[in-house]
C-alpha positions, 0 to 999 in steps of 0.5 A, a space after each residue: 279448247 272448249 267451253 261449254 256453258 250449261 244453264 241449270 245443269 245438275 253438275 258437281 253437287 249443284 241443284 238444277 235451277 230450270 228444267 229446260 237448260 241451255 248449253 253453249 260449247 265454245 270450241 278452240 280453233 288454235 293451231 295447238 289442237 293439232 298436237 298429238 296424244 298417243 299418235 292421234 291429233 287432239 282435235 280428232 280426239 275432242 271431236 270424236 269424244 264430244 260426239 260420243 258424249 252428246 249422243 245422250 245430251 237431252 234434246 229438249 235443252 238448247 245447244 249452241 256453238 261458239 268458236 274462236 281461232 278458226 278463221 284467221 291466224 294471229 287474230 285475237 278478236 276471231 270469235 264467232 257464234 256458229 250455232 245459237 243455243 236452241 233445242 235439237 241442235 246436237 247433230 248440227 253442232 257436231 257437223 260445224 265442229 267437224 268442219 272447223 279449221 284450227 290455225 289461230 291463237 287462244 283469246 281464252 280470256 276474251 272468250 270467257 268474257 264474251 260468254 259472260 256478256 251473252 249470259 248476263 242478257 239472258 239473266 239465267 245461271 250459267 255453268 261453263 265447261 272449259 276443255 283447254 290444251 293450252 294457256 292464254 295467248 292473247 295477254 288475258 288473265 283467266 284467274 283475274 276474270 273469274 274474280 271479276 265475273 264473280 264479283 259482278 253478280 253474274 251467276 256464272 260457274 266455270 269447270 275446267 278440263 285440262 287436256 294434256 296439260 302439265 305442272 304449272 300450266 294448270 295453275 291459272 285454269 285451276 284458279 278460274 274454276 275455283 274463283 267461279 265455284 267450279 271444279 278442275 279435271 286433269 284429262 291426259 288421254 281420250 278416256 280421260 276427256 270422256 270421263 270429265 265431259 260425262 261428269 260435267 254434262 251428265 246430270 247428277 241423278 244420272 251419275 248416282 244411278 250409274 254409280 249404283 250399278 256394278 261396272 259393266 264389262 267393256 265393249 267395243 264396236 268397229 264399222 265403217 265411218 260412212 255407208 250409202 243409203 239403206 245399205 246393209 253394213 257389217 259391225 264387228 263387236 266385242 263385249 259381254 254378250 249377255 242375254 238381251 245385249 244388242 247393237 242398234 243404230 240411232 240418229 245423232 239427235 242428242 237423245 238416241 231414243 229412236 232405233 232405226 234397226 237393232 240386231 241382238 249379239 250372239 256369243 259365238 259370233 263377233 259380227 252383226 249386220 245392220 240396215 242403214 237409214 235412207 236419209 243423209 246425216 250423222 248417226 250413232 252405233 250403240 252396244 246396249 245392255 238391258 239391265 236385269 230386274 236386280 240392277 233395275 231395283 238397285 237404280 229404282 228410277 225406271 232405267 232399263 238399259 245402259 249403253 257400253 260402247 258408241 261409234 259414229 257413222 254417217 249416211 252418204 250418197 254412193 254410186 247411185 244412178 238411174 238411166 232410161 230413154 228421154 222419149 218412148 211411145 204409148 205403152 212401149 216396154 222401156 229398159 231402165 239401167 240402175 245401180 245402188 241399194 235394193 229399192 223401188 222404181 216408180 213411174 209418176 206423172 211429172 207434176 206428181 210430188 206425192 211418192 205414194 201416188 205412183 202409176 206403176 212400180 217394181 222392186 229393184 233387187 238384183 238385175 239391171 236393166 229392168 223393163 217397165 211399161 209406159 202409160 198410154 197417155 201422151 205427156 211427161 212422166 218421171 221414173 223415180 228410184 226410191 229406197 226404204 231404210 231401217 226405221 221406216 225411213 225412205 229417200 229418193 235416190 235418182 230421177 229420170 224424166 221421160 216423155 211418152 209420144 204417139 206409138 208407132 204401129 203397123 200391120 202387115 196383113 192382106 187387104 182381102 181375105 175369104 170368109 171364115 179362113 185363118 190368116 196371118 198378120 205381122 205387126 209392129 208396136 209397143 208389144 205390152 204384156 197385155 196388148 191384143 189385136 182384134 177384128 171388129 166392125 168398122 168404126 168400133 171404139 169400144 174397149 170393154 165387153 160392156 161397151 156392146 161391140 162384136 169382136 170376131 177374132 182376137 189374139 193377145 201379143 204376149 206370145 209373139 213379141 219375137 216373130 211378131 206374127 199372129 193368126 186371126 180368123 176372118 168372119 163368115 159373113 162377107 163385108 168391110 171390117 177392121 183390125 185394131 191394136 189395143 194396148 193395156 196398161 195394168 191398173 196397179 198404180 195409185 194414180 189416175 191413168 188410161 187403162 186401155 187405148 185403141 192405138 191403131 186401126 186398119 181396114 180388111 175386106 172379107 170377100 169369097 173371090 179373095 185370094 187364099 191366105 195361108 197362116 204360114 206367110 212365108 209359104 204364101 208370099 214365096 210364090 208371088 215374090 218378084 226375083 228381079 235379080 234373076 232378070 238382071 246380071 250381077 256385077 262382075 266383081 263385088 268392087 264394082 259400082 253396083 255392089 258398093 253403091 250407097 243409097 244416094 245412087 239407088 234408084 228403080 232400074 239402077 243397080 236394082 236387085 229386088 223390088 217387091 210389087 205384091 200387096 202381100 209382101 215378098 219372100 226373097 231368097 238370094 242363093 248366091 249370098 245364102 240369105 233370105 228375108 221379106 220385103 214389104 210392098 214397094 220396098 227394094 234392094 241393090 244386089 246382095 254381095 260378099 267381099 269374100 267367102 267368109 265376109 258378111 252379106 251386104 245389102 242396101 234396102 229402100 222404100 220407093 214410096 219414101 226416103 227410108 233407108 236400111 242397110 245390112 252390115 254397111 261399113 262403119 263410115 256409112 253407119 256412124 252415128 245411126 241406130 243399128 240392131 243385131 240380126 241373124 245375119 249382122 247389124 241392121 242399120 236405120 240410115 233414115 231415123 226420121 222416116 216412120 216407114 224405116 221403122 216399119 221396114 226394119 221391124 219386118 227385116 229384123 224378124 225375117 232375115 235368116 241364112 238360106 238353107 
């Protein structure tokens, strides 16, 4: 059952008494509302019809909700004001009505009396619209109350809509309407209920305007009840498809005047695509028909279109996520997984609340994951997944916090080179798309050409991110110089951050008596590698202690396969297992071996200057919970993640390990 009181509405020939009228809907939560009409519960029909009618309710008028029978069974005092009558509450009212329970009795007379007392305190005229599916169940007399209210001097009118009532059931309710100067409507189905609400809630001038037009051809809309933020949905329709007809989506704010998205209908298609708003909430789909000049002349009140069909739809969160590492190095390229509608990925200072003040951003369109470069300044940052829906609406779907720490960088390069020669440098580091390595005078801090420093040689790293090897040219003048790693962060954002940073430096001596350094490091170091395995007998069986021992048992001279004692590093070629790789200076291995002819090669690697340990194709019980990266010969696992030297060793190993031809 619903009661609607409208202050100053133009209803049934009455004259408006105020430009800003208040309305209170009193909704019956009695169990009888579970009864069905044409196979649908009456409460469902009432909710949908109320939503369709309220979409055109003037937003400047106050709207409230009073409910009864919605909290307790058998309690005639269960009456509660859920929404106070204030402007712009149509959406809130519908939301509260949609979550009400229907289980109590029908204190019809007491509910009307309480509404009348509330109205008397405002001293405003009031019109009540009662939509009832049953009679009083708490011993009250609506007819007698109507006479009492009329005699008390309260300016009070009741319109009554009998929803599915028959015969004598209507007598007391008709009396309530007549005693207060109202009208009675008989609604046997959803259409009858809609027509009754339109006649009682719609101002008289609007009714007269619509009556002056020839009837429109019917239209229907079929679409999902819910959709995700900024998602595209398909709307199936039927209707006249007159030139200019369109389907749009509007907010459920009682006016429906601001369209988020609109698409013209085409006669040879029965579907249109619409983009949903980005903000959560309730919305309405409309089939709208512009009026012809002749039809506008019939009304002569400025109306230019009419709505032929309505359908409610809600925007909800559906399967949106964002995943990224918790920690990353300065300037690192970070992989970010995402799922959801097309949108925007922005990187922000953690303290930034302005969504327009991003440091870096990219469109999220199809593929996941995407890569985003981290800033050069250490600190806390935030990744934000933002979508832009129809009507210039935007919303934040997901947030990931990320901390930027000092970058881990190393150079594998000679300490001394001859003047003017090309030499090879193997690097590990962030590998940003605009990073470079240069050769300068020692102590140089300049980063821009205007800083007045000499840059003898430089190479951008964008083309060496796989093999991590670059070629530089030594200065012609002997002396002491410096190799530097310079990272660059693109200045495309809208907030302050460092665009360039010097992340690492390493000394280099240019001398005429230095060893020759070939650009092909593999050829250079092959001759200087120390093949310890040729000097130490291999185990008789791969099951022997030497073949299977873990790093805890490995020490210099104990089951030692290879040890690199050259300052340039060593190229190792183990012909018994058919594997080739580089070792950094001071690194060694146990004996490479296979468990069988087709089994993978297993090798343990260690650094004699630290606790760093790596393993190739180690058993699962050894590598459980460790970081393993794929290589051409199988997974390389870092068994000592807290050791910086392990990262450097793994970087070189992953770049160089390969089958021996």
